[in-house]
C-alpha angles and dihedrals in degrees: 000000000000094000089065092064116107121198099170089113088071091067094106098028127117113283102244121146096267095047091048090050091052098038117027109169116217097181134050093246090048092232090121112059145147131227123198130194146143149167140243115198126178123185137177119196132179129195131192119196088346094178094045090256116142114244091007084133136199125333126177139187133199106207127193133185126186125177139173129188139185124199117196116194118192107191118310096305111051134049138165121205125192130177133173124199134197119195118183135182129194134174107029112130088215095050125241122322119227091261094050105056139037105144097206129351142156101252098180130012115156145137119224127196119193105215093180128016125167137124094280107028134039126181124174141159123215124195128185139035112344145159117238132193127178136184118325091343093247093128108009118033141151086226096230095175094068124069092240110060121210123249141168138204123228143066133312132187115205128195125177141172126176091274106021136050134177129186124188120187148169114200143166124220109230122221107251118214132181100247140075116298090334100126113124131214117238093221091219138082106266098165130028136154148093133275124195136181127199120191116201114195108247087353104084131238130302123201120193121183148163123202130184126191139182126201120172098202105029115169128211133148084267088066142263120301145126111295126203107175134176125202126196115185148158135203132196115193150155127190134181129060129350119012114009130185141175121188118177131174130179136181124199131200137162139093133313107187104309095335135086127254119225112169139141147175137204124193130183127185124179128177148150130218116206098211096175094049124090112271089011095248116211116201116194141173127198126191123183131187113190120176126240134194115284098207127009117225100021094108095247124102127209097164112122116233114214089202107205105350132170111264101231104052092118099032137331091266100025119184095193130047141210100283126096091000144134116190138176113201123181117177140173127209125195127191100209094176137352087272105032128066131167132196134193124194140183119195122190112198131199133168112250092212124029089207093065133063133228128278136211124253089264090056093251117140114268117167135359118246099205093095094067139045093197122107103196111095100176148276126276120207117194137182123179140167134197127197122190112200092183140321091296108036127056139163130203136178138172150162134221132196119190115198109198122233132210094281093058090044089056098049100037110060095199101031133176138172116267131228134197136180135173144175124202136184122192132188119190126183 
């Protein structure tokens, strides 16, 4: 989140090019200053039988992302942040997907006023277009893995102390199109709620949150209708060295058309990082239970909606998303050097309900489940590596093999396993 970066400590530093770029004083007392930055990201990805269809063949994409931002600080109270983003896709025989291309768009454009700012209490209001990202990214994410990042337009109130924070917001989800400055506001509240974090010394972190959404033409196997859904959830977590854990549970209720919504999810992640061992191995296990609809067409909906999730929670080119799903996900991470880390994953995927289909990583409806009584969707095998040259330049690559299960064999007449690989270089300044 580039707007979280603070370069005020460069106020009295030497005036080389980088320091001037990050702290450009506009007043004699240096209380009014500008910061500039940006990113260049290039990615090549290849897919083989990406929809599990035999002889579908090879498809590739060359993905590019370019962004520039300016952060104007006027004293300690007021700031204006603006960022433009260009996401481009070339090569795919199917054309770009909505998360691959947005030729030029205003990614962030907001004003922020700090009502209260001292060592113990901070209170600020932010109004305008803005990216948001909360918790593990399961429900609200900036969606960094895709070329087109997610954003909203609206207002947010932020309060923070050293051990507690609370954000409250009302936002609209803009319609994203492929062209130049052609995204359109929805003119309605699509996302509202509050997210809090409580840090207990030696006791871990607690997140408590409520999220409300509205979609006028939401699609599930149950049908297409207006959806007004409320989510209440909690998360207990600890990251860093040694024993790590992340336990998250959410319950959803509301209305889908004329029927009631009754959905839920439960996620558990446990792991241990051996910091004193060579390569600092981290062994982890995730397990997710995500509800699905019990009977299509009865007017009631039990399918969990992941709202605005990050795309790569179940793999860096996932074919299935966090609705109507049970998964078991062990993975191992090794830090081979200070700059190089590798990770290997295995993800076993089942449908939670055999009366509901599968959904895409965004939560959008993918394929009906009524043609099969089998639960097992398939197994994902992943291997990835990341190399950090310095604080600005990084390189990542990975491969994924998806071995289809009985459910896919039932719904795809001429099925085959799918493969994916990618390489990505990113430069941020």
